[in-house]
N, C-alpha and C positions, 0 to 999 in steps of 0.2 A: 553118577549121582543117584542116591536112593529115591524111589518114587514116594511121594508123600502119602501118608495113610489116609483112608477114607475119613477117619475122625478128624484129622488135621484139616482135610479139605472142607469138611462140613463146618468146622469151627471157623475157618477162614472165610468161607462163603457167607456165613451168618454175620460175621463181624463187618464184612464189606457192605452187606445189605443193610445192616443196622446203621452203618455210617452214612449210607446214601439216604436212608429214611430220616435220620437225625438232621442231615443237611437240608433235606427238602422241607421239614417241618419247622426248622429254626426261623424265628421271626426276623423280618427285615430290620436292619439297623436303623436307629432313630436319628440318623444323620446322613448328610450327603455333601460331599466336598467340605466337610468340617462344620456344616450348619445343622443344628438340631431342628427337627420339625416342631412347630408350635402346637400346643394343645388346643383343642376346639374351644372357641369362645363360649363361655357359659351364659353370656348375656343374650336373652331371647331376641332383643331388638337388633342384634347383629347377625342373627341367623337368616338363612335364605328361605323364602316362601316357595314351596313347591309349585303352587298355582301360577306363579309369575316368572318361572325360569325361562320362558320364551317371550318375555315382555317386549323385547326389541323386534319381534316378528309379528306382534299383534297389530290389528287395525285400531284406529282411534276409539271406535265404539267398544271394541273388546277391552281396551285398556280402562276406559272409564267404567264399564260394567264391573270389571274385576275390582277396581278401587271402591266402587259403591258397595259391592258385596262385602269387602273387608271392613269398610267403615261402619257397616251395620253391626259389626261385632263389638264396636267400641262402647256403645251405650250399655250393652249387656255386661261388659267387663266393669264399667264404672258402677253399675247397679250392684255388683257383688261386693263393692267396697263402701256401700252406703253407711253401715254402722260405724266404720272408722271415720268416715267423713263427718258424720254427726258428732262424734266425740271430739273431733278437731274443732268444729263450730263452737261447741260448748266451752272448750278450753280458751279459744280466742275471745269469745264474749266475756268470759270471766276476767281475762287480762285487760281488755279495753275498759270494762266497767271499773277496774281498779286503777285506771289512768295509765296503763302500759300500752305498748305498741305492737303492731303486727308487721313483721319484716319478712319479705320474700327474698330468697337467695337462689340464683340460677346462673346458667351459662348458655351461650348460643341460643338455640330456639327456645329452650326452657326458660332462659332468662328473659327473652323477649315476651313470652307469655306472661311472666311475672310483672314486667314493666307495664304491659298493656292493662292488666287487671288493676294494678295499683294506681295508674293514671286516671282510670275511668271512675273510680269510686268517689273521690271528692266532689266532682260535679254532679254525680248521680245521687249521692246521699248526703251531701253537705258536710262531710267530715273534714277535719283538718288534714292537710298533706303530711303533717308530722306524725300522724297516728298510723299511717299505712305507707310503708316504704318498700321499694324494690331495689335490690342490689343485683347487678349483672357483671359477670367477669369481664374486665376490660373497660368498664365504665360507660359513659354516654356514647362513645364511638362505637361500641359493640351493639348498640340498638339497631343501627342501620347498616352495619358491615362487620365482617369478621376481623377480630383483633388477634393476631398470631400468638398462639401459646397462652392466651389469657386464662383459659379454663384449667391449665395444667399446674397452677400454683395453689397449693393448699394454704400456704402462708398468706397469700393475698386475701383469701376468704376470711381468715381470722382477722387480718389487718382492717378490712373494710367494716367488720362488725365492731371492732375496737374503736374505730373512728366515730361510730354512732353512739359510743358510750352505752353499749348493750347492758340492760339491767336484768336482774334476777327474774323478774316477773314478765319480761317481754316474751313474745312468741316468735320463734324463727321457723319459717316453712322452707325447707330445702327441696328444690325441684330439679330432678335430673332423671331423664328417661332411663339411662343405663344404670343408675344407682351407684356409679363409680367415679363421677366427676371430681377431681381433686379440689377444685375451688369450693364446691359445695360441701364436700367432706370436711375441709378445713374450717369452714364457717360453722358447721354443725358441731364439730368437736369443741370449738371455742365456746359456742352457745351452751353446750352441756357443762363445760367447765364453769361457766358463769351461773349455772342453775336455771337457765331459761327453759321454757317449754319448747321442745323440738318436735316438729311434724315433718314427715317425709312424703313427697309425692313422686312416684316413680313407676316405670313400666316393667321393672325387674325386681320382684320382691326379695329374693334371697341374695341380696347384695349388701355391701358395707353401709350404704346410706340407711337402710332399714334398721340396722343395729345401733345407729346413733340417734334414732328417733323414739320419743315417748309414744307417739302415735304414727304408725306406718300405713300409708295409703298406697297399696301396690296394685295398680291397674294392669293386669296381664293381658295386653292386646296382641301379643305374639309378634311374629316376624312381619316386617314391612313389605309392601309390594315392591318398593325399590330398596334393596337390601341396605340396612343401616341408616336409612333416611328417616330419622325420628321426628322430623317436622310433620310427618304424615299421621298414622294412627296414634302414635305416642303423643304427638303434639295436640291432636284433637282431644285425647283423653285428659291431658293436662288442662286445656282450656275449659273443658266441662267441669273438672274438679274445682278449679279456681273460681269459676262462675258460681258453683254451689257454695263454696266456702265464703266468699265475700258477700254474696246476696243473702244467704241465710244468717250470717253474722249481723248484717245491717238491719235485717228484718227483726231479729231478736233484740237488737239494741234500740228499736223504736223509730228507726228512720223511714218507716213505711207505714202508711195508714191504709187499711184494707190491702189492696194490691197496687196502691198509688204512690208515686215518688214525691212524698210530701215535703221533703227537704232538698229537692233538686235545685241547683243553682241556675238562675235565669240570666244567662250570659249573652243571649241574643234574642231576636224577635221570635224565632221559632220556639224557643224554650219559654218565653213569656206567654205565647199563645197556649203552650202546653199547660202552664201553671193555671191559666184561666179555666181550661177544660178540666183539670184535676179538681179545682174547687167546685165546679159545676157538678161533676160526677159524685164527689164526696158529700155535697150538701143538698143537691137537688135544686140549687138556685139557677136563675137564668144568667145569660151572658153578661148583661149590664150589671146585675148585682155582684156577680163574681169579679168583674173588672173593678168595680168601685171598692169592694172589700180588699182586693189585692193592693190597690193604690193606697188606701187609708192605712193598711197594715204595713206599709213600707216594703212591699213585695215579700213579706214573710207569710208563706202559705199556712203555717200552723196557726198564726194569729188570725189570718183571714178565715180559716175554717171554723175556729171557735166563734168568731163574730157572726158568721152566717148561720151556724147551727143553733147557737144560743140566743141570737138576736141582741148581742151586746156590742159596745163600742170597742175600739182598739185597746184602750187602756185597761178596761175590765178583762178583756181577753188575755192580755199579757199577765195580769195579776193571777188569773186562774192557772195559766201555764206555769208561772213561777211557783205557785203554791203546790202544784203537782210535780215539781222538779222536772218540768218539761214533758212529762208523760201526757201524750195527746188524748188518749182514751180516758184517763182519769180526769183530766181537765174538762172533758165533755160529759162526764158522769156516765160513761158507758161501761 
């Protein structure tokens, strides 16, 4: 057999070397045993926090210090969304003044935050329960326990709003930490179709929920100490935002005098005592005068306050309030 030429040997050696380099640089296949690898989750609330990767090896003090440090980031993140929150307040105030409703929609922890806020506003501000409503995926059972698969149905979100006979000028606030919850997305799509004002509260801004909202409130709190547990920083941010929305709305609607709950419902002795103290603070009257005014006013603090500040009877106080369309400061001449 003829000996191979040097040229042939050189070419062959290069080909084999190139083949080995190509083999070495070739990326690993995106499958293993027939299963493709999943792309990294884009939701920041599902990502891992580097500082807590050894969470299970920390002492109790180390855990709570870490959580406290992370929680301090929440208020700053909410602060960056104040302009959007203020726009949402103005939109809700306009709707309620026009006789429309505020409707929260959420699932899981987000839904429970919504239910809590909606439940506390009627006794705090004296508004009708029909004006502020919270929908949670899975209904009442989901308030105290998990309802399997409830948040996975977009159709149910639309169905629940349809049952409320959603109107064009109602406001729907969709609350979802991930910004991807099907139940909330279904409700928001239905609301947009009806021409309702849509507001989104979430912890992942660049997600489908934001694109369905006229006003998007994206509080970027980052990864959770316990990966994916959005009842933590995300839940805290939602509570803070809902506190701002409902409180600012009720103040702008006139349900507060100075910083006092002038329309609070007196449903027990503790709250009756608070009502007396509110009248004392607002008018400068003593305890006996405040108690008498509250009794004569039929436990209506607005009427009682006009009586005390202007020195008029209950009937005259009611006439002044009626003439001012219920505006307390106008009826007081302030």
